[in-house]
C-alpha atoms as a printed R data frame, in Angstrom:
    type eleno elety resid chain resno       x      y        z
1   ATOM     1    CA   MET     A     1  61.305 16.596 -131.776
2   ATOM     2    CA   ILE     A     2  63.780 17.153 -128.925
3   ATOM     3    CA   LYS     A     3  64.344 13.403 -128.608
4   ATOM     4    CA   THR     A     4  65.134 13.210 -132.316
5   ATOM     5    CA   LYS     A     5  67.680 16.031 -132.056
6   ATOM     6    CA   ILE     A     6  69.272 14.403 -129.023
7   ATOM     7    CA   LEU     A     7  69.432 11.082 -130.866
8   ATOM     8    CA   ILE     A     8  71.050 12.736 -133.901
9   ATOM     9    CA   LEU     A     9  73.611 14.562 -131.737
10  ATOM    10    CA   PHE     A    10  74.356 11.378 -129.811
11  ATOM    11    CA   THR     A    11  74.811  9.450 -133.083
12  ATOM    12    CA   ILE     A    12  77.177 12.122 -134.416
13  ATOM    13    CA   LEU     A    13  79.152 12.087 -131.169
14  ATOM    14    CA   ILE     A    14  79.520  8.292 -131.291
15  ATOM    15    CA   PHE     A    15  80.615  8.494 -134.928
16  ATOM    16    CA   ILE     A    16  83.272 11.089 -134.079
17  ATOM    17    CA   VAL     A    17  84.609  9.058 -131.157
18  ATOM    18    CA   LEU     A    18  84.728  5.839 -133.182
19  ATOM    19    CA   SER     A    19  86.318  7.594 -136.173
20  ATOM    20    CA   ASN     A    20  89.074  9.015 -133.989
21  ATOM    21    CA   LYS     A    21  89.738  5.616 -132.416
22  ATOM    22    CA   LEU     A    22  89.841  3.935 -135.823
23  ATOM    23    CA   PHE     A    23  92.186  6.579 -137.199
24  ATOM    24    CA   ALA     A    24  94.425  6.362 -134.129
25  ATOM    25    CA   SER     A    25  94.617  2.566 -134.428
26  ATOM    26    CA   GLU     A    26  95.552  2.874 -138.117
27  ATOM    27    CA   SER     A    27  98.290  5.372 -137.206
28  ATOM    28    CA   ALA     A    28  99.526  3.194 -134.349
29  ATOM    29    CA   GLY     A    29 100.872  0.557 -136.722
30  ATOM    30    CA   ILE     A    30 102.958  2.919 -138.841
31  ATOM    31    CA   ILE     A    31 104.104  4.820 -135.757
32  ATOM    32    CA   LYS     A    32 105.370  1.626 -134.097
33  ATOM    33    CA   TYR     A    33 107.041  0.547 -137.349
34  ATOM    34    CA   ARG     A    34 108.662  3.983 -137.678
35  ATOM    35    CA   GLN     A    35 109.927  3.799 -134.090
36  ATOM    36    CA   ASN     A    36 111.464  0.397 -134.769
37  ATOM    37    CA   ILE     A    37 113.176  1.723 -137.900
38  ATOM    38    CA   MET     A    38 114.617  4.618 -135.896
39  ATOM    39    CA   LYS     A    39 115.836  2.222 -133.192
40  ATOM    40    CA   ALA     A    40 117.493  0.133 -135.895
41  ATOM    41    CA   THR     A    41 119.195  3.253 -137.239
42  ATOM    42    CA   ALA     A    42 120.568  4.062 -133.792
43  ATOM    43    CA   GLY     A    43 121.642  0.444 -133.371
44  ATOM    44    CA   HIS     A    44 123.627  0.369 -136.604
45  ATOM    45    CA   MET     A    45 125.243  3.739 -135.889
46  ATOM    46    CA   GLY     A    46 126.086  2.621 -132.361
47  ATOM    47    CA   ALA     A    47 127.549 -0.641 -133.643
48  ATOM    48    CA   ILE     A    48 129.862  1.183 -136.064
49  ATOM    49    CA   VAL     A    49 130.953  3.617 -133.357
50  ATOM    50    CA   GLY     A    50 131.525  0.706 -130.957
51  ATOM    51    CA   ILE     A    51 133.705 -1.144 -133.461
52  ATOM    52    CA   LEU     A    52 135.784  1.951 -134.119
53  ATOM    53    CA   LYS     A    53 135.988  3.220 -130.543
54  ATOM    54    CA   ASN     A    54 136.940 -0.152 -129.100
55  ATOM    55    CA   ASN     A    55 139.171 -1.131 -132.028
56  ATOM    56    CA   LEU     A    56 137.270 -4.404 -132.365
57  ATOM    57    CA   PRO     A    57 138.713 -7.035 -134.708
58  ATOM    58    CA   ILE     A    58 135.456 -7.151 -136.717
59  ATOM    59    CA   LYS     A    59 135.918 -4.081 -138.894
60  ATOM    60    CA   GLU     A    60 134.392 -5.951 -141.843
61  ATOM    61    CA   HIS     A    61 131.041 -5.661 -140.008
62  ATOM    62    CA   ILE     A    62 131.139 -1.903 -140.568
63  ATOM    63    CA   ILE     A    63 130.302 -2.470 -144.232
64  ATOM    64    CA   GLU     A    64 127.183 -4.447 -143.315
65  ATOM    65    CA   HIS     A    65 126.041 -1.829 -140.809
66  ATOM    66    CA   ALA     A    66 126.687  0.944 -143.346
67  ATOM    67    CA   HIS     A    67 124.720 -1.003 -145.962
68  ATOM    68    CA   SER     A    68 121.808 -1.314 -143.532
69  ATOM    69    CA   LEU     A    69 121.941  2.412 -142.778
70  ATOM    70    CA   LYS     A    70 121.820  3.212 -146.486
71  ATOM    71    CA   LYS     A    71 118.751  0.992 -146.934
72  ATOM    72    CA   ILE     A    72 117.057  2.470 -143.859
73  ATOM    73    CA   SER     A    73 117.746  5.998 -145.074
74  ATOM    74    CA   GLU     A    74 116.001  5.176 -148.345
75  ATOM    75    CA   MET     A    75 112.931  3.942 -146.413
76  ATOM    76    CA   THR     A    76 112.627  7.094 -144.334
77  ATOM    77    CA   PHE     A    77 110.481  8.963 -146.879
78  ATOM    78    CA   ASN     A    78 107.820  6.239 -146.725
79  ATOM    79    CA   ILE     A    79 107.511  5.889 -142.967
80  ATOM    80    CA   PHE     A    80 105.976  9.336 -142.483
81  ATOM    81    CA   PRO     A    81 102.735  9.142 -144.469
82  ATOM    82    CA   LYS     A    82 100.181 11.915 -144.101
83  ATOM    83    CA   GLY     A    83  97.964 11.329 -141.124
84  ATOM    84    CA   SER     A    84 100.584  9.524 -139.031
85  ATOM    85    CA   GLY     A    85 101.437 12.485 -136.838
86  ATOM    86    CA   SER     A    86  98.928 11.860 -134.109
87  ATOM    87    CA   GLY     A    87  99.092  9.207 -131.456
88  ATOM    88    CA   ARG     A    88 102.077  8.040 -129.431
89  ATOM    89    CA   THR     A    89 104.746  9.632 -131.587
90  ATOM    90    CA   LYS     A    90 107.514 12.152 -131.198
91  ATOM    91    CA   ALA     A    91 107.114 13.256 -134.795
92  ATOM    92    CA   LYS     A    92 106.304 16.959 -134.944
93  ATOM    93    CA   LYS     A    93 103.498 18.335 -137.073
94  ATOM    94    CA   ALA     A    94 106.245 20.353 -138.795
95  ATOM    95    CA   ILE     A    95 107.094 17.269 -140.900
96  ATOM    96    CA   TRP     A    96 103.851 17.507 -142.822
97  ATOM    97    CA   ASP     A    97 103.581 21.302 -142.606
98  ATOM    98    CA   ASN     A    98 107.024 21.716 -144.183
99  ATOM    99    CA   TRP     A    99 107.342 18.552 -146.242
100 ATOM   100    CA   SER     A   100 109.914 20.025 -148.657
101 ATOM   101    CA   LYS     A   101 112.318 20.788 -145.787
102 ATOM   102    CA   PHE     A   102 111.714 17.311 -144.368
103 ATOM   103    CA   GLU     A   103 112.506 15.840 -147.789
104 ATOM   104    CA   ARG     A   104 115.761 17.812 -147.934
105 ATOM   105    CA   VAL     A   105 116.984 16.660 -144.527
106 ATOM   106    CA   THR     A   106 115.932 13.098 -145.286
107 ATOM   107    CA   GLN     A   107 117.800 13.254 -148.600
108 ATOM   108    CA   ASP     A   108 120.863 14.454 -146.661
109 ATOM   109    CA   PHE     A   109 120.612 11.243 -144.601
110 ATOM   110    CA   VAL     A   110 120.412  9.193 -147.815
111 ATOM   111    CA   ASP     A   111 123.415 11.016 -149.313
112 ATOM   112    CA   GLU     A   112 125.618 10.772 -146.226
113 ATOM   113    CA   SER     A   113 124.772  7.136 -145.504
114 ATOM   114    CA   THR     A   114 125.549  6.300 -149.147
115 ATOM   115    CA   LYS     A   115 128.945  7.984 -148.727
116 ATOM   116    CA   LEU     A   116 129.451  6.061 -145.488
117 ATOM   117    CA   LEU     A   117 128.937  2.764 -147.292
118 ATOM   118    CA   GLU     A   118 131.425  3.692 -150.015
119 ATOM   119    CA   ILE     A   119 134.022  4.832 -147.473
120 ATOM   120    CA   ALA     A   120 133.441  1.717 -145.357
121 ATOM   121    CA   LYS     A   121 134.275 -0.458 -148.357
122 ATOM   122    CA   ASN     A   122 137.716  1.182 -148.488
123 ATOM   123    CA   GLY     A   123 138.410  0.240 -144.851
124 ATOM   124    CA   ASN     A   124 140.105  3.472 -143.768
125 ATOM   125    CA   THR     A   125 138.951  3.748 -140.155
126 ATOM   126    CA   SER     A   126 139.843  7.431 -139.865
127 ATOM   127    CA   ALA     A   127 137.766  8.272 -142.945
128 ATOM   128    CA   ILE     A   128 134.946  6.054 -141.685
129 ATOM   129    CA   ALA     A   129 134.935  7.855 -138.323
130 ATOM   130    CA   LYS     A   130 134.694 11.244 -140.057
131 ATOM   131    CA   GLN     A   131 131.835 10.045 -142.239
132 ATOM   132    CA   VAL     A   132 130.005  8.507 -139.273
133 ATOM   133    CA   ARG     A   133 130.030 11.966 -137.667
134 ATOM   134    CA   LYS     A   134 128.684 13.546 -140.873
135 ATOM   135    CA   THR     A   135 125.979 10.905 -141.147
136 ATOM   136    CA   GLY     A   136 125.086 11.352 -137.485
137 ATOM   137    CA   LYS     A   137 124.703 15.093 -138.005
138 ATOM   138    CA   THR     A   138 121.951 14.397 -140.542
139 ATOM   139    CA   CYS     A   139 120.083 12.488 -137.835
140 ATOM   140    CA   SER     A   140 120.453 15.234 -135.256
141 ATOM   141    CA   GLY     A   141 119.599 17.885 -137.848
142 ATOM   142    CA   CYS     A   142 116.307 16.169 -138.548
143 ATOM   143    CA   HIS     A   143 115.575 15.536 -134.871
144 ATOM   144    CA   LYS     A   144 116.175 19.181 -134.012
145 ATOM   145    CA   ASN     A   145 113.461 20.368 -136.389
146 ATOM   146    CA   PHE     A   146 111.069 17.456 -136.638
147 ATOM   147    CA   ARG     A   147 111.153 15.450 -133.391
148 ATOM   148    CA   LYS     A   148 109.548 16.373 -130.078
149 ATOM   149    CA   ARG     A   149 111.807 16.395 -127.041
150 ATOM   150    CA   ASP     A   150 110.957 14.275 -123.998
């Protein structure tokens, strides 16, 4: 009788350990993808800032970077599925606990990056610089509430 109980408890323990490992490995893929998307976002923002700050003769590239930012912003909703908050991630649990607020700040990123693309098409570097700051504030606004600090 005691051996049976021990066997059952051991089986349950193994199941729990394996389930957690399986779940963590499933989350690892989306977490890595999400991290790459965020790095791409920073790369495009940095490229635009670099072009403007250094007065580079490739201002037409700003439109392409702005277009990429708009597309990335539209993907943001989908890269935070439920269950992807555990593992090697800086995403706070607050994302899923307060999804409506997360949706609002993500929509702000979509709206401001869309404006950035439209302004970039006009070529006015002063207006682009102002909009880059506004778009960047949507990133920092989200990070402040939904991203763990190092």
